[in-house]
VOGUFI-622809 format. One line per field, with one value per residue (C-alpha): residue number from 1; x, y, z; residue in three letters. Coordinates in Angstrom, 2 decimals, decimal comma, m for minus. Layout:
% VOGUFI-622809
nupa [NUM / ...] .
px [X / ...] .
py [Y / ...] .
pz [Z / ...] .
kolvex [ALA / ...] .
% end
This chain:
% VOGUFI-622809
nupa [1 / 2 / 3 / 4 / 5 / 6 / 7 / 8 / 9 / 10 / 11 / 12 / 13 / 14 / 15 / 16 / 17 / 18 / 19 / 20 / 21 / 22 / 23 / 24 / 25 / 26 / 27 / 28 / 29 / 30 / 31 / 32 / 33 / 34 / 35 / 36 / 37 / 38 / 39 / 40 / 41 / 42 / 43 / 44 / 45 / 46 / 47 / 48 / 49 / 50 / 51 / 52 / 53 / 54 / 55 / 56 / 57 / 58 / 59 / 60 / 61 / 62 / 63] .
px [133,10 / 134,77 / 137,04 / 135,43 / 135,55 / 139,35 / 139,62 / 140,32 / 138,28 / 141,28 / 141,94 / 138,25 / 138,30 / 141,36 / 139,88 / 136,60 / 138,41 / 140,56 / 137,48 / 135,24 / 137,76 / 135,89 / 136,50 / 136,40 / 132,83 / 131,37 / 133,34 / 132,16 / 128,59 / 128,83 / 130,04 / 127,15 / 124,62 / 126,23 / 126,12 / 122,46 / 120,69 / 117,31 / 118,15 / 120,08 / 123,23 / 126,47 / 128,38 / 125,83 / 126,06 / 129,88 / 129,86 / 126,94 / 128,62 / 131,80 / 129,84 / 128,16 / 131,52 / 132,97 / 129,86 / 129,76 / 133,45 / 132,94 / 129,68 / 129,91 / 126,98 / 123,54 / 124,74] .
py [262,87 / 266,18 / 266,63 / 263,86 / 266,00 / 265,93 / 262,14 / 259,80 / 256,61 / 254,68 / 257,26 / 257,25 / 253,48 / 253,70 / 256,60 / 254,74 / 251,60 / 253,65 / 255,32 / 252,26 / 249,43 / 247,06 / 245,61 / 248,11 / 247,48 / 247,60 / 250,73 / 252,53 / 251,39 / 253,08 / 256,28 / 256,06 / 255,79 / 258,65 / 260,88 / 260,20 / 262,10 / 261,72 / 263,56 / 262,82 / 264,96 / 264,98 / 263,40 / 260,58 / 259,98 / 259,84 / 257,22 / 255,26 / 255,07 / 253,85 / 251,29 / 249,95 / 249,68 / 247,67 / 245,52 / 244,64 / 243,78 / 241,35 / 239,86 / 236,23 / 234,15 / 234,60 / 235,46] .
pz [m48,46 / m49,16 / m52,14 / m54,18 / m57,35 / m57,28 / m57,06 / m59,93 / m59,85 / m58,56 / m55,83 / m54,89 / m54,42 / m52,17 / m50,20 / m49,70 / m48,52 / m46,13 / m44,68 / m44,37 / m44,02 / m46,32 / m49,76 / m52,62 / m53,75 / m50,24 / m49,34 / m52,48 / m51,72 / m48,31 / m49,97 / m52,43 / m49,60 / m47,69 / m50,77 / m51,61 / m48,79 / m50,48 / m53,68 / m56,85 / m56,65 / m58,66 / m55,76 / m55,58 / m59,34 / m59,11 / m56,35 / m57,83 / m61,24 / m59,61 / m57,58 / m60,73 / m62,46 / m59,57 / m59,15 / m62,84 / m62,81 / m59,94 / m61,21 / m62,26 / m63,45 / m61,93 / m58,43] .
kolvex [MET / THR / GLY / TRP / ARG / ASP / LEU / THR / GLN / GLU / ASP / ALA / ILE / HIS / THR / ALA / ALA / ASP / GLU / HIS / GLY / LYS / ASP / ALA / THR / THR / SER / VAL / ALA / TYR / CYS / THR / LEU / GLU / ALA / TYR / ARG / GLY / VAL / ASP / ARG / PRO / GLU / TYR / ARG / PHE / TRP / PHE / GLY / LEU / PHE / LEU / LYS / LEU / ALA / ASN / ARG / GLU / HIS / VAL / GLY / TRP / ALA] .
% end
């Protein structure tokens, strides 16, 4: 995704959902996978960190 450096976390979540049409966590997960490309890059770390934040927020119990 181009322009990711200029996005706030909130804007990134909305942009991901607009692009992938899923819930926030799933949309950000897609962006994380797209950014990986086999190497650890700053864009990947941005999306992965945001994914972890969303996943931890939604985590309840052992599931």
